[in-house]
PyMOL Python script that loads the backbone (N, CA, C, O; Angstrom):
from pymol import cmd

cmd.read_pdbstr("""\
ATOM      1  N   MET A   1      61.316  89.067  60.070  1.00  0.00           N
ATOM      2  CA  MET A   1      61.557  87.771  59.483  1.00  0.00           C
ATOM      3  C   MET A   1      61.244  86.678  60.495  1.00  0.00           C
ATOM      4  O   MET A   1      61.300  86.886  61.707  1.00  0.00           O
ATOM      5  N   HIS A   2      60.926  85.548  59.979  1.00  0.00           N
ATOM      6  CA  HIS A   2      60.664  84.398  60.833  1.00  0.00           C
ATOM      7  C   HIS A   2      61.975  83.733  61.221  1.00  0.00           C
ATOM      8  O   HIS A   2      62.973  83.801  60.503  1.00  0.00           O
ATOM      9  N   ALA A   3      61.938  83.096  62.369  1.00  0.00           N
ATOM     10  CA  ALA A   3      63.155  82.454  62.873  1.00  0.00           C
ATOM     11  C   ALA A   3      63.639  81.347  61.942  1.00  0.00           C
ATOM     12  O   ALA A   3      64.845  81.143  61.805  1.00  0.00           O
ATOM     13  N   THR A   4      62.720  80.631  61.304  1.00  0.00           N
ATOM     14  CA  THR A   4      63.134  79.546  60.423  1.00  0.00           C
ATOM     15  C   THR A   4      63.839  80.083  59.183  1.00  0.00           C
ATOM     16  O   THR A   4      64.781  79.465  58.688  1.00  0.00           O
ATOM     17  N   LEU A   5      63.388  81.231  58.678  1.00  0.00           N
ATOM     18  CA  LEU A   5      64.030  81.828  57.518  1.00  0.00           C
ATOM     19  C   LEU A   5      65.445  82.276  57.849  1.00  0.00           C
ATOM     20  O   LEU A   5      66.370  82.048  57.070  1.00  0.00           O
ATOM     21  N   ILE A   6      65.615  82.909  58.997  1.00  0.00           N
ATOM     22  CA  ILE A   6      66.949  83.355  59.417  1.00  0.00           C
ATOM     23  C   ILE A   6      67.848  82.147  59.658  1.00  0.00           C
ATOM     24  O   ILE A   6      69.015  82.157  59.267  1.00  0.00           O
ATOM     25  N   ARG A   7      67.314  81.105  60.300  1.00  0.00           N
ATOM     26  CA  ARG A   7      68.101  79.904  60.566  1.00  0.00           C
ATOM     27  C   ARG A   7      68.541  79.247  59.265  1.00  0.00           C
ATOM     28  O   ARG A   7      69.666  78.757  59.164  1.00  0.00           O
ATOM     29  N   ARG A   8      67.651  79.235  58.261  1.00  0.00           N
ATOM     30  CA  ARG A   8      67.978  78.627  56.983  1.00  0.00           C
ATOM     31  C   ARG A   8      69.063  79.439  56.263  1.00  0.00           C
ATOM     32  O   ARG A   8      69.945  78.863  55.627  1.00  0.00           O
ATOM     33  N   GLN A   9      69.001  80.774  56.360  1.00  0.00           N
ATOM     34  CA  GLN A   9      69.994  81.612  55.679  1.00  0.00           C
ATOM     35  C   GLN A   9      71.364  81.517  56.343  1.00  0.00           C
ATOM     36  O   GLN A   9      72.388  81.534  55.660  1.00  0.00           O
ATOM     37  N   LEU A  10      71.386  81.419  57.655  1.00  0.00           N
ATOM     38  CA  LEU A  10      72.655  81.365  58.376  1.00  0.00           C
ATOM     39  C   LEU A  10      73.179  79.944  58.546  1.00  0.00           C
ATOM     40  O   LEU A  10      74.264  79.751  59.094  1.00  0.00           O
ATOM     41  N   GLY A  11      72.437  78.962  58.093  1.00  0.00           N
ATOM     42  CA  GLY A  11      72.831  77.571  58.277  1.00  0.00           C
ATOM     43  C   GLY A  11      74.084  77.190  57.528  1.00  0.00           C
ATOM     44  O   GLY A  11      74.765  76.251  57.940  1.00  0.00           O
ATOM     45  N   GLY A  12      74.423  77.865  56.458  1.00  0.00           N
ATOM     46  CA  GLY A  12      75.587  77.501  55.666  1.00  0.00           C
ATOM     47  C   GLY A  12      76.891  78.090  56.144  1.00  0.00           C
ATOM     48  O   GLY A  12      77.938  77.798  55.566  1.00  0.00           O
ATOM     49  N   LEU A  13      76.869  78.912  57.185  1.00  0.00           N
ATOM     50  CA  LEU A  13      78.109  79.543  57.642  1.00  0.00           C
ATOM     51  C   LEU A  13      79.078  78.547  58.277  1.00  0.00           C
ATOM     52  O   LEU A  13      80.273  78.575  57.982  1.00  0.00           O
ATOM     53  N   ILE A  14      78.578  77.675  59.140  1.00  0.00           N
ATOM     54  CA  ILE A  14      79.419  76.680  59.792  1.00  0.00           C
ATOM     55  C   ILE A  14      78.847  75.316  59.449  1.00  0.00           C
ATOM     56  O   ILE A  14      77.658  75.083  59.665  1.00  0.00           O
ATOM     57  N   PRO A  15      79.643  74.425  58.930  1.00  0.00           N
ATOM     58  CA  PRO A  15      79.139  73.091  58.586  1.00  0.00           C
ATOM     59  C   PRO A  15      78.579  72.399  59.828  1.00  0.00           C
ATOM     60  O   PRO A  15      79.270  72.345  60.846  1.00  0.00           O
ATOM     61  N   PRO A  16      77.361  71.870  59.785  1.00  0.00           N
ATOM     62  CA  PRO A  16      76.722  71.333  60.986  1.00  0.00           C
ATOM     63  C   PRO A  16      77.377  70.075  61.543  1.00  0.00           C
ATOM     64  O   PRO A  16      77.314  69.869  62.755  1.00  0.00           O
ATOM     65  N   LYS A  17      77.994  69.231  60.742  1.00  0.00           N
ATOM     66  CA  LYS A  17      78.578  67.987  61.247  1.00  0.00           C
ATOM     67  C   LYS A  17      79.946  68.213  61.877  1.00  0.00           C
ATOM     68  O   LYS A  17      80.454  67.335  62.575  1.00  0.00           O
ATOM     69  N   ILE A  18      80.546  69.371  61.644  1.00  0.00           N
ATOM     70  CA  ILE A  18      81.873  69.640  62.197  1.00  0.00           C
ATOM     71  C   ILE A  18      81.761  70.415  63.505  1.00  0.00           C
ATOM     72  O   ILE A  18      82.441  70.081  64.475  1.00  0.00           O
ATOM     73  N   ALA A  19      80.919  71.442  63.549  1.00  0.00           N
ATOM     74  CA  ALA A  19      80.797  72.285  64.731  1.00  0.00           C
ATOM     75  C   ALA A  19      79.491  71.972  65.441  1.00  0.00           C
ATOM     76  O   ALA A  19      78.510  72.699  65.288  1.00  0.00           O
ATOM     77  N   THR A  20      79.473  70.928  66.192  1.00  0.00           N
ATOM     78  CA  THR A  20      78.310  70.590  66.993  1.00  0.00           C
ATOM     79  C   THR A  20      78.468  71.221  68.369  1.00  0.00           C
ATOM     80  O   THR A  20      79.591  71.493  68.795  1.00  0.00           O
ATOM     81  N   PRO A  21      77.362  71.460  69.073  1.00  0.00           N
ATOM     82  CA  PRO A  21      77.496  72.063  70.418  1.00  0.00           C
ATOM     83  C   PRO A  21      78.359  71.239  71.361  1.00  0.00           C
ATOM     84  O   PRO A  21      79.030  71.794  72.231  1.00  0.00           O
ATOM     85  N   LYS A  22      78.349  69.902  71.196  1.00  0.00           N
ATOM     86  CA  LYS A  22      79.159  69.049  72.075  1.00  0.00           C
ATOM     87  C   LYS A  22      80.654  69.315  71.854  1.00  0.00           C
ATOM     88  O   LYS A  22      81.424  69.362  72.813  1.00  0.00           O
ATOM     89  N   LEU A  23      81.062  69.487  70.597  1.00  0.00           N
ATOM     90  CA  LEU A  23      82.481  69.738  70.313  1.00  0.00           C
ATOM     91  C   LEU A  23      82.897  71.135  70.738  1.00  0.00           C
ATOM     92  O   LEU A  23      83.997  71.324  71.259  1.00  0.00           O
ATOM     93  N   VAL A  24      82.028  72.115  70.521  1.00  0.00           N
ATOM     94  CA  VAL A  24      82.405  73.503  70.793  1.00  0.00           C
ATOM     95  C   VAL A  24      82.459  73.767  72.284  1.00  0.00           C
ATOM     96  O   VAL A  24      83.335  74.496  72.749  1.00  0.00           O
ATOM     97  N   SER A  25      81.546  73.193  73.040  1.00  0.00           N
ATOM     98  CA  SER A  25      81.504  73.473  74.474  1.00  0.00           C
ATOM     99  C   SER A  25      82.226  72.408  75.293  1.00  0.00           C
ATOM    100  O   SER A  25      81.827  72.114  76.421  1.00  0.00           O
ATOM    101  N   GLY A  26      83.262  71.842  74.743  1.00  0.00           N
ATOM    102  CA  GLY A  26      84.000  70.791  75.460  1.00  0.00           C
ATOM    103  C   GLY A  26      84.777  71.305  76.641  1.00  0.00           C
ATOM    104  O   GLY A  26      85.076  70.525  77.545  1.00  0.00           O
ATOM    105  N   GLY A  27      85.117  72.557  76.683  1.00  0.00           N
ATOM    106  CA  GLY A  27      85.855  73.116  77.808  1.00  0.00           C
ATOM    107  C   GLY A  27      87.348  73.140  77.565  1.00  0.00           C
ATOM    108  O   GLY A  27      87.960  74.203  77.663  1.00  0.00           O
ATOM    109  N   SER A  28      87.956  72.014  77.252  1.00  0.00           N
ATOM    110  CA  SER A  28      89.402  71.964  77.097  1.00  0.00           C
ATOM    111  C   SER A  28      89.845  72.374  75.698  1.00  0.00           C
ATOM    112  O   SER A  28      91.000  72.751  75.499  1.00  0.00           O
ATOM    113  N   GLY A  29      88.957  72.306  74.751  1.00  0.00           N
ATOM    114  CA  GLY A  29      89.324  72.676  73.394  1.00  0.00           C
ATOM    115  C   GLY A  29      89.860  71.516  72.588  1.00  0.00           C
ATOM    116  O   GLY A  29      90.173  71.682  71.409  1.00  0.00           O
ATOM    117  N   ALA A  30      89.974  70.351  73.186  1.00  0.00           N
ATOM    118  CA  ALA A  30      90.506  69.192  72.474  1.00  0.00           C
ATOM    119  C   ALA A  30      89.527  68.692  71.420  1.00  0.00           C
ATOM    120  O   ALA A  30      89.939  68.103  70.421  1.00  0.00           O
ATOM    121  N   GLY A  31      88.239  68.921  71.635  1.00  0.00           N
ATOM    122  CA  GLY A  31      87.233  68.467  70.696  1.00  0.00           C
ATOM    123  C   GLY A  31      87.096  69.346  69.472  1.00  0.00           C
ATOM    124  O   GLY A  31      86.311  69.046  68.573  1.00  0.00           O
ATOM    125  N   LEU A  32      87.845  70.418  69.431  1.00  0.00           N
ATOM    126  CA  LEU A  32      87.767  71.335  68.293  1.00  0.00           C
ATOM    127  C   LEU A  32      88.695  70.937  67.156  1.00  0.00           C
ATOM    128  O   LEU A  32      88.816  71.670  66.174  1.00  0.00           O
ATOM    129  N   GLY A  33      89.339  69.809  67.270  1.00  0.00           N
ATOM    130  CA  GLY A  33      90.275  69.355  66.243  1.00  0.00           C
ATOM    131  C   GLY A  33      89.673  69.263  64.850  1.00  0.00           C
ATOM    132  O   GLY A  33      90.272  69.776  63.905  1.00  0.00           O
ATOM    133  N   PRO A  34      88.510  68.629  64.677  1.00  0.00           N
ATOM    134  CA  PRO A  34      87.917  68.571  63.342  1.00  0.00           C
ATOM    135  C   PRO A  34      87.564  69.947  62.780  1.00  0.00           C
ATOM    136  O   PRO A  34      87.705  70.193  61.582  1.00  0.00           O
ATOM    137  N   LEU A  35      87.104  70.841  63.660  1.00  0.00           N
ATOM    138  CA  LEU A  35      86.751  72.191  63.212  1.00  0.00           C
ATOM    139  C   LEU A  35      87.995  72.959  62.765  1.00  0.00           C
ATOM    140  O   LEU A  35      87.983  73.627  61.731  1.00  0.00           O
ATOM    141  N   VAL A  36      89.060  72.859  63.547  1.00  0.00           N
ATOM    142  CA  VAL A  36      90.314  73.526  63.188  1.00  0.00           C
ATOM    143  C   VAL A  36      90.895  72.924  61.918  1.00  0.00           C
ATOM    144  O   VAL A  36      91.424  73.645  61.073  1.00  0.00           O
ATOM    145  N   ASN A  37      90.799  71.627  61.782  1.00  0.00           N
ATOM    146  CA  ASN A  37      91.292  70.957  60.582  1.00  0.00           C
ATOM    147  C   ASN A  37      90.531  71.421  59.344  1.00  0.00           C
ATOM    148  O   ASN A  37      91.124  71.672  58.295  1.00  0.00           O
ATOM    149  N   PHE A  38      89.204  71.532  59.483  1.00  0.00           N
ATOM    150  CA  PHE A  38      88.386  71.989  58.353  1.00  0.00           C
ATOM    151  C   PHE A  38      88.767  73.408  57.929  1.00  0.00           C
ATOM    152  O   PHE A  38      88.996  73.663  56.747  1.00  0.00           O
ATOM    153  N   TYR A  39      88.836  74.331  58.891  1.00  0.00           N
ATOM    154  CA  TYR A  39      89.132  75.714  58.554  1.00  0.00           C
ATOM    155  C   TYR A  39      90.583  75.934  58.152  1.00  0.00           C
ATOM    156  O   TYR A  39      90.873  76.909  57.459  1.00  0.00           O
ATOM    157  N   SER A  40      91.494  75.078  58.555  1.00  0.00           N
ATOM    158  CA  SER A  40      92.892  75.241  58.141  1.00  0.00           C
ATOM    159  C   SER A  40      93.093  74.872  56.675  1.00  0.00           C
ATOM    160  O   SER A  40      94.066  75.300  56.055  1.00  0.00           O
ATOM    161  N   LYS A  41      92.164  74.067  56.109  1.00  0.00           N
ATOM    162  CA  LYS A  41      92.270  73.691  54.698  1.00  0.00           C
ATOM    163  C   LYS A  41      91.670  74.715  53.748  1.00  0.00           C
ATOM    164  O   LYS A  41      91.861  74.620  52.536  1.00  0.00           O
ATOM    165  N   LEU A  42      90.955  75.682  54.277  1.00  0.00           N
ATOM    166  CA  LEU A  42      90.359  76.714  53.421  1.00  0.00           C
ATOM    167  C   LEU A  42      91.439  77.632  52.867  1.00  0.00           C
ATOM    168  O   LEU A  42      92.455  77.844  53.528  1.00  0.00           O
ATOM    169  N   PRO A  43      91.248  78.182  51.671  1.00  0.00           N
ATOM    170  CA  PRO A  43      92.258  79.095  51.104  1.00  0.00           C
ATOM    171  C   PRO A  43      92.378  80.376  51.920  1.00  0.00           C
ATOM    172  O   PRO A  43      91.399  80.885  52.466  1.00  0.00           O
ATOM    173  N   LYS A  44      93.594  80.873  51.986  1.00  0.00           N
ATOM    174  CA  LYS A  44      93.876  82.077  52.770  1.00  0.00           C
ATOM    175  C   LYS A  44      94.247  83.227  51.832  1.00  0.00           C
ATOM    176  O   LYS A  44      94.720  83.011  50.716  1.00  0.00           O
ATOM    177  N   GLY A  45      94.025  84.430  52.302  1.00  0.00           N
ATOM    178  CA  GLY A  45      94.401  85.606  51.525  1.00  0.00           C
ATOM    179  C   GLY A  45      93.226  86.190  50.770  1.00  0.00           C
ATOM    180  O   GLY A  45      92.074  85.806  50.975  1.00  0.00           O
ATOM    181  N   GLU A  46      93.541  87.116  49.902  1.00  0.00           N
ATOM    182  CA  GLU A  46      92.528  87.816  49.120  1.00  0.00           C
ATOM    183  C   GLU A  46      91.875  86.876  48.124  1.00  0.00           C
ATOM    184  O   GLU A  46      92.540  86.038  47.516  1.00  0.00           O
ATOM    185  N   ALA A  47      90.591  87.019  47.964  1.00  0.00           N
ATOM    186  CA  ALA A  47      89.873  86.235  46.968  1.00  0.00           C
ATOM    187  C   ALA A  47      90.110  86.855  45.593  1.00  0.00           C
ATOM    188  O   ALA A  47      90.041  88.074  45.434  1.00  0.00           O
ATOM    189  N   THR A  48      90.384  86.026  44.623  1.00  0.00           N
ATOM    190  CA  THR A  48      90.598  86.530  43.272  1.00  0.00           C
ATOM    191  C   THR A  48      89.257  86.827  42.626  1.00  0.00           C
ATOM    192  O   THR A  48      88.336  86.011  42.665  1.00  0.00           O
ATOM    193  N   ALA A  49      89.166  87.991  42.039  1.00  0.00           N
ATOM    194  CA  ALA A  49      87.925  88.389  41.373  1.00  0.00           C
ATOM    195  C   ALA A  49      87.952  87.877  39.940  1.00  0.00           C
ATOM    196  O   ALA A  49      88.835  88.229  39.158  1.00  0.00           O
ATOM    197  N   ARG A  50      86.989  87.055  39.611  1.00  0.00           N
ATOM    198  CA  ARG A  50      86.901  86.509  38.260  1.00  0.00           C
ATOM    199  C   ARG A  50      85.889  87.335  37.489  1.00  0.00           C
ATOM    200  O   ARG A  50      84.693  87.302  37.776  1.00  0.00           O
ATOM    201  N   VAL A  51      86.376  88.067  36.522  1.00  0.00           N
ATOM    202  CA  VAL A  51      85.508  88.902  35.710  1.00  0.00           C
ATOM    203  C   VAL A  51      85.382  88.226  34.350  1.00  0.00           C
ATOM    204  O   VAL A  51      86.380  87.903  33.707  1.00  0.00           O
ATOM    205  N   SER A  52      84.147  88.018  33.927  1.00  0.00           N
ATOM    206  CA  SER A  52      83.948  87.361  32.650  1.00  0.00           C
ATOM    207  C   SER A  52      82.993  88.183  31.807  1.00  0.00           C
ATOM    208  O   SER A  52      82.502  89.228  32.231  1.00  0.00           O
ATOM    209  N   GLY A  53      82.747  87.699  30.628  1.00  0.00           N
ATOM    210  CA  GLY A  53      81.831  88.393  29.726  1.00  0.00           C
ATOM    211  C   GLY A  53      82.502  89.565  29.046  1.00  0.00           C
ATOM    212  O   GLY A  53      83.719  89.583  28.868  1.00  0.00           O
ATOM    213  N   LEU A  54      81.696  90.549  28.665  1.00  0.00           N
ATOM    214  CA  LEU A  54      82.235  91.725  27.976  1.00  0.00           C
ATOM    215  C   LEU A  54      83.149  92.543  28.871  1.00  0.00           C
ATOM    216  O   LEU A  54      84.168  93.066  28.421  1.00  0.00           O
ATOM    217  N   LYS A  55      82.779  92.652  30.146  1.00  0.00           N
ATOM    218  CA  LYS A  55      83.617  93.420  31.068  1.00  0.00           C
ATOM    219  C   LYS A  55      84.995  92.789  31.204  1.00  0.00           C
ATOM    220  O   LYS A  55      86.004  93.495  31.181  1.00  0.00           O
ATOM    221  N   GLY A  56      85.049  91.476  31.343  1.00  0.00           N
ATOM    222  CA  GLY A  56      86.330  90.789  31.468  1.00  0.00           C
ATOM    223  C   GLY A  56      87.146  90.826  30.195  1.00  0.00           C
ATOM    224  O   GLY A  56      88.376  90.874  30.236  1.00  0.00           O
ATOM    225  N   ARG A  57      86.459  90.802  29.060  1.00  0.00           N
ATOM    226  CA  ARG A  57      87.157  90.761  27.779  1.00  0.00           C
ATOM    227  C   ARG A  57      87.741  92.125  27.389  1.00  0.00           C
ATOM    228  O   ARG A  57      88.858  92.199  26.876  1.00  0.00           O
ATOM    229  N   TYR A  58      86.993  93.193  27.630  1.00  0.00           N
ATOM    230  CA  TYR A  58      87.411  94.499  27.113  1.00  0.00           C
ATOM    231  C   TYR A  58      87.806  95.525  28.169  1.00  0.00           C
ATOM    232  O   TYR A  58      88.568  96.442  27.866  1.00  0.00           O
ATOM    233  N   PHE A  59      87.315  95.400  29.389  1.00  0.00           N
ATOM    234  CA  PHE A  59      87.534  96.468  30.358  1.00  0.00           C
ATOM    235  C   PHE A  59      88.379  96.070  31.558  1.00  0.00           C
ATOM    236  O   PHE A  59      88.698  96.930  32.379  1.00  0.00           O
ATOM    237  N   ALA A  60      88.754  94.799  31.696  1.00  0.00           N
ATOM    238  CA  ALA A  60      89.553  94.364  32.835  1.00  0.00           C
ATOM    239  C   ALA A  60      90.807  93.649  32.348  1.00  0.00           C
ATOM    240  O   ALA A  60      90.826  93.071  31.262  1.00  0.00           O
ATOM    241  N   GLY A  61      91.837  93.697  33.157  1.00  0.00           N
ATOM    242  CA  GLY A  61      93.059  92.960  32.844  1.00  0.00           C
ATOM    243  C   GLY A  61      93.954  93.669  31.845  1.00  0.00           C
ATOM    244  O   GLY A  61      93.942  94.895  31.731  1.00  0.00           O
ATOM    245  N   ALA A  62      94.734  92.868  31.122  1.00  0.00           N
ATOM    246  CA  ALA A  62      95.730  93.417  30.200  1.00  0.00           C
ATOM    247  C   ALA A  62      95.100  93.987  28.937  1.00  0.00           C
ATOM    248  O   ALA A  62      95.718  94.815  28.268  1.00  0.00           O
ATOM    249  N   ASN A  63      93.886  93.567  28.595  1.00  0.00           N
ATOM    250  CA  ASN A  63      93.241  94.026  27.371  1.00  0.00           C
ATOM    251  C   ASN A  63      92.351  95.245  27.586  1.00  0.00           C
ATOM    252  O   ASN A  63      91.534  95.559  26.720  1.00  0.00           O
ATOM    253  N   ALA A  64      92.482  95.926  28.694  1.00  0.00           N
ATOM    254  CA  ALA A  64      91.596  97.048  29.010  1.00  0.00           C
ATOM    255  C   ALA A  64      91.823  98.196  28.036  1.00  0.00           C
ATOM    256  O   ALA A  64      92.949  98.649  27.833  1.00  0.00           O
ATOM    257  N   SER A  65      90.725  98.657  27.439  1.00  0.00           N
ATOM    258  CA  SER A  65      90.794  99.811  26.549  1.00  0.00           C
ATOM    259  C   SER A  65      89.413 100.426  26.418  1.00  0.00           C
ATOM    260  O   SER A  65      88.421  99.847  26.858  1.00  0.00           O
ATOM    261  N   GLY A  66      89.356 101.589  25.817  1.00  0.00           N
ATOM    262  CA  GLY A  66      88.096 102.278  25.602  1.00  0.00           C
ATOM    263  C   GLY A  66      87.542 102.079  24.205  1.00  0.00           C
ATOM    264  O   GLY A  66      86.580 102.749  23.828  1.00  0.00           O
ATOM    265  N   LYS A  67      88.113 101.190  23.438  1.00  0.00           N
ATOM    266  CA  LYS A  67      87.669 100.982  22.055  1.00  0.00           C
ATOM    267  C   LYS A  67      86.207 100.553  21.947  1.00  0.00           C
ATOM    268  O   LYS A  67      85.514 101.033  21.050  1.00  0.00           O
ATOM    269  N   PRO A  68      85.705  99.677  22.813  1.00  0.00           N
ATOM    270  CA  PRO A  68      84.288  99.308  22.693  1.00  0.00           C
ATOM    271  C   PRO A  68      83.346 100.485  22.901  1.00  0.00           C
ATOM    272  O   PRO A  68      82.314 100.581  22.236  1.00  0.00           O
ATOM    273  N   ILE A  69      83.693 101.380  23.817  1.00  0.00           N
ATOM    274  CA  ILE A  69      82.848 102.551  24.054  1.00  0.00           C
ATOM    275  C   ILE A  69      82.856 103.452  22.830  1.00  0.00           C
ATOM    276  O   ILE A  69      81.805 103.942  22.417  1.00  0.00           O
ATOM    277  N   VAL A  70      84.016 103.675  22.252  1.00  0.00           N
ATOM    278  CA  VAL A  70      84.111 104.501  21.046  1.00  0.00           C
ATOM    279  C   VAL A  70      83.349 103.839  19.894  1.00  0.00           C
ATOM    280  O   VAL A  70      82.696 104.530  19.112  1.00  0.00           O
ATOM    281  N   ALA A  71      83.423 102.530  19.784  1.00  0.00           N
ATOM    282  CA  ALA A  71      82.706 101.820  18.718  1.00  0.00           C
ATOM    283  C   ALA A  71      81.199 101.949  18.887  1.00  0.00           C
ATOM    284  O   ALA A  71      80.482 102.119  17.900  1.00  0.00           O
ATOM    285  N   VAL A  72      80.709 101.871  20.111  1.00  0.00           N
ATOM    286  CA  VAL A  72      79.270 102.025  20.356  1.00  0.00           C
ATOM    287  C   VAL A  72      78.824 103.443  20.024  1.00  0.00           C
ATOM    288  O   VAL A  72      77.774 103.629  19.409  1.00  0.00           O
ATOM    289  N   ILE A  73      79.596 104.437  20.417  1.00  0.00           N
ATOM    290  CA  ILE A  73      79.244 105.832  20.122  1.00  0.00           C
ATOM    291  C   ILE A  73      79.225 106.077  18.621  1.00  0.00           C
ATOM    292  O   ILE A  73      78.299 106.701  18.102  1.00  0.00           O
ATOM    293  N   LEU A  74      80.235 105.593  17.928  1.00  0.00           N
ATOM    294  CA  LEU A  74      80.287 105.804  16.480  1.00  0.00           C
ATOM    295  C   LEU A  74      79.173 105.054  15.752  1.00  0.00           C
ATOM    296  O   LEU A  74      78.605 105.572  14.791  1.00  0.00           O
ATOM    297  N   SER A  75      78.859 103.846  16.198  1.00  0.00           N
ATOM    298  CA  SER A  75      77.781 103.104  15.542  1.00  0.00           C
ATOM    299  C   SER A  75      76.429 103.744  15.801  1.00  0.00           C
ATOM    300  O   SER A  75      75.586 103.773  14.905  1.00  0.00           O
ATOM    301  N   LEU A  76      76.199 104.255  16.996  1.00  0.00           N
ATOM    302  CA  LEU A  76      74.949 104.983  17.258  1.00  0.00           C
ATOM    303  C   LEU A  76      74.862 106.247  16.412  1.00  0.00           C
ATOM    304  O   LEU A  76      73.796 106.586  15.898  1.00  0.00           O
ATOM    305  N   PHE A  77      75.981 106.937  16.271  1.00  0.00           N
ATOM    306  CA  PHE A  77      76.001 108.122  15.425  1.00  0.00           C
ATOM    307  C   PHE A  77      75.693 107.754  13.974  1.00  0.00           C
ATOM    308  O   PHE A  77      74.921 108.448  13.313  1.00  0.00           O
ATOM    309  N   ALA A  78      76.284 106.677  13.475  1.00  0.00           N
ATOM    310  CA  ALA A  78      76.060 106.266  12.088  1.00  0.00           C
ATOM    311  C   ALA A  78      74.605 105.854  11.861  1.00  0.00           C
ATOM    312  O   ALA A  78      74.023 106.198  10.833  1.00  0.00           O
ATOM    313  N   ILE A  79      74.018 105.131  12.795  1.00  0.00           N
ATOM    314  CA  ILE A  79      72.617 104.735  12.658  1.00  0.00           C
ATOM    315  C   ILE A  79      71.712 105.959  12.697  1.00  0.00           C
ATOM    316  O   ILE A  79      70.788 106.078  11.892  1.00  0.00           O
ATOM    317  N   GLY A  80      71.973 106.859  13.620  1.00  0.00           N
ATOM    318  CA  GLY A  80      71.171 108.080  13.718  1.00  0.00           C
ATOM    319  C   GLY A  80      71.293 108.951  12.481  1.00  0.00           C
ATOM    320  O   GLY A  80      70.301 109.492  11.993  1.00  0.00           O
ATOM    321  N   TYR A  81      72.503 109.085  11.978  1.00  0.00           N
ATOM    322  CA  TYR A  81      72.710 109.899  10.778  1.00  0.00           C
ATOM    323  C   TYR A  81      72.004 109.277   9.572  1.00  0.00           C
ATOM    324  O   TYR A  81      71.410 109.990   8.763  1.00  0.00           O
ATOM    325  N   THR A  82      72.068 107.952   9.453  1.00  0.00           N
ATOM    326  CA  THR A  82      71.412 107.270   8.346  1.00  0.00           C
ATOM    327  C   THR A  82      69.900 107.462   8.399  1.00  0.00           C
ATOM    328  O   THR A  82      69.270 107.738   7.378  1.00  0.00           O
ATOM    329  N   LEU A  83      69.323 107.316   9.581  1.00  0.00           N
ATOM    330  CA  LEU A  83      67.878 107.528   9.723  1.00  0.00           C
ATOM    331  C   LEU A  83      67.495 108.966   9.399  1.00  0.00           C
ATOM    332  O   LEU A  83      66.518 109.211   8.693  1.00  0.00           O
ATOM    333  N   ASP A  84      68.262 109.903   9.912  1.00  0.00           N
ATOM    334  CA  ASP A  84      67.973 111.315   9.654  1.00  0.00           C
ATOM    335  C   ASP A  84      68.097 111.639   8.165  1.00  0.00           C
ATOM    336  O   ASP A  84      67.269 112.373   7.627  1.00  0.00           O
ATOM    337  N   TYR A  85      69.105 111.111   7.501  1.00  0.00           N
ATOM    338  CA  TYR A  85      69.309 111.367   6.079  1.00  0.00           C
ATOM    339  C   TYR A  85      68.169 110.780   5.249  1.00  0.00           C
ATOM    340  O   TYR A  85      67.690 111.416   4.310  1.00  0.00           O
ATOM    341  N   ASN A  86      67.736 109.567   5.595  1.00  0.00           N
ATOM    342  CA  ASN A  86      66.616 108.968   4.863  1.00  0.00           C
ATOM    343  C   ASN A  86      65.324 109.737   5.084  1.00  0.00           C
ATOM    344  O   ASN A  86      64.533 109.881   4.152  1.00  0.00           O
ATOM    345  N   MET A  87      65.091 110.231   6.284  1.00  0.00           N
ATOM    346  CA  MET A  87      63.895 111.051   6.528  1.00  0.00           C
ATOM    347  C   MET A  87      63.978 112.351   5.738  1.00  0.00           C
ATOM    348  O   MET A  87      62.966 112.837   5.233  1.00  0.00           O
ATOM    349  N   HIS A  88      65.154 112.903   5.633  1.00  0.00           N
ATOM    350  CA  HIS A  88      65.341 114.132   4.861  1.00  0.00           C
ATOM    351  C   HIS A  88      65.063 113.876   3.375  1.00  0.00           C
ATOM    352  O   HIS A  88      64.454 114.710   2.705  1.00  0.00           O
ATOM    353  N   LEU A  89      65.509 112.723   2.862  1.00  0.00           N
ATOM    354  CA  LEU A  89      65.236 112.393   1.465  1.00  0.00           C
ATOM    355  C   LEU A  89      63.742 112.193   1.227  1.00  0.00           C
ATOM    356  O   LEU A  89      63.233 112.583   0.175  1.00  0.00           O
ATOM    357  N   LYS A  90      63.036 111.600   2.169  1.00  0.00           N
ATOM    358  CA  LYS A  90      61.592 111.441   2.032  1.00  0.00           C
ATOM    359  C   LYS A  90      60.899 112.792   2.033  1.00  0.00           C
ATOM    360  O   LYS A  90      59.895 112.984   1.346  1.00  0.00           O
ATOM    361  N   HIS A  91      61.433 113.720   2.800  1.00  0.00           N
ATOM    362  CA  HIS A  91      60.864 115.068   2.844  1.00  0.00           C
ATOM    363  C   HIS A  91      61.020 115.757   1.483  1.00  0.00           C
ATOM    364  O   HIS A  91      60.101 116.443   1.036  1.00  0.00           O
ATOM    365  N   HIS A  92      62.154 115.587   0.826  1.00  0.00           N
ATOM    366  CA  HIS A  92      62.417 116.240  -0.461  1.00  0.00           C
ATOM    367  C   HIS A  92      61.795 115.491  -1.644  1.00  0.00           C
ATOM    368  O   HIS A  92      61.843 115.978  -2.773  1.00  0.00           O
ATOM    369  N   LYS A  93      61.232 114.354  -1.404  1.00  0.00           N
ATOM    370  CA  LYS A  93      60.662 113.575  -2.501  1.00  0.00           C
ATOM    371  C   LYS A  93      59.530 114.343  -3.207  1.00  0.00           C
ATOM    372  O   LYS A  93      59.446 114.355  -4.435  1.00  0.00           O
ATOM    373  N   ASN A  94      58.689 114.962  -2.429  1.00  0.00           N
ATOM    374  CA  ASN A  94      57.561 115.684  -3.009  1.00  0.00           C
ATOM    375  C   ASN A  94      57.608 117.183  -2.762  1.00  0.00           C
ATOM    376  O   ASN A  94      56.800 117.926  -3.320  1.00  0.00           O
ATOM    377  N   HIS A  95      58.528 117.632  -1.945  1.00  0.00           N
ATOM    378  CA  HIS A  95      58.599 119.051  -1.580  1.00  0.00           C
ATOM    379  C   HIS A  95      59.996 119.591  -1.817  1.00  0.00           C
ATOM    380  O   HIS A  95      60.920 119.274  -1.068  1.00  0.00           O
ATOM    381  N   ALA A  96      60.154 120.378  -2.821  1.00  0.00           N
ATOM    382  CA  ALA A  96      61.466 120.977  -3.080  1.00  0.00           C
ATOM    383  C   ALA A  96      61.602 122.234  -2.232  1.00  0.00           C
ATOM    384  O   ALA A  96      60.615 122.915  -1.952  1.00  0.00           O
ATOM    385  N   HIS A  97      62.811 122.533  -1.831  1.00  0.00           N
ATOM    386  CA  HIS A  97      63.049 123.746  -1.032  1.00  0.00           C
ATOM    387  C   HIS A  97      63.033 124.953  -1.938  1.00  0.00           C
ATOM    388  O   HIS A  97      63.213 126.077  -1.472  1.00  0.00           O
TER     389      HIS A  97
END
""", "prot")
cmd.dss("prot")
cmd.show_as("cartoon", "prot")
cmd.util.cbc("prot")
cmd.orient("prot")
């Protein structure tokens, strides 16, 4: 990879106006006040996983169940059976067993 690509990807890790080389390399640590203030306001602890869509509606949380899977299996079976039955009727239309 090129250095500019890596620099662009890693540029969002530390805000550039808060952590400047002058503040970080101050020696006494007194210049780190804005950086400490910024990071102290960030949320702490585990990040909550937000699940949305079909997975969030049917498979996660309090509404978790296997009903959608059973419904898909049964509907595929019904469609397959209907197609097979209609093909069988077309076969018997002109050819009796």
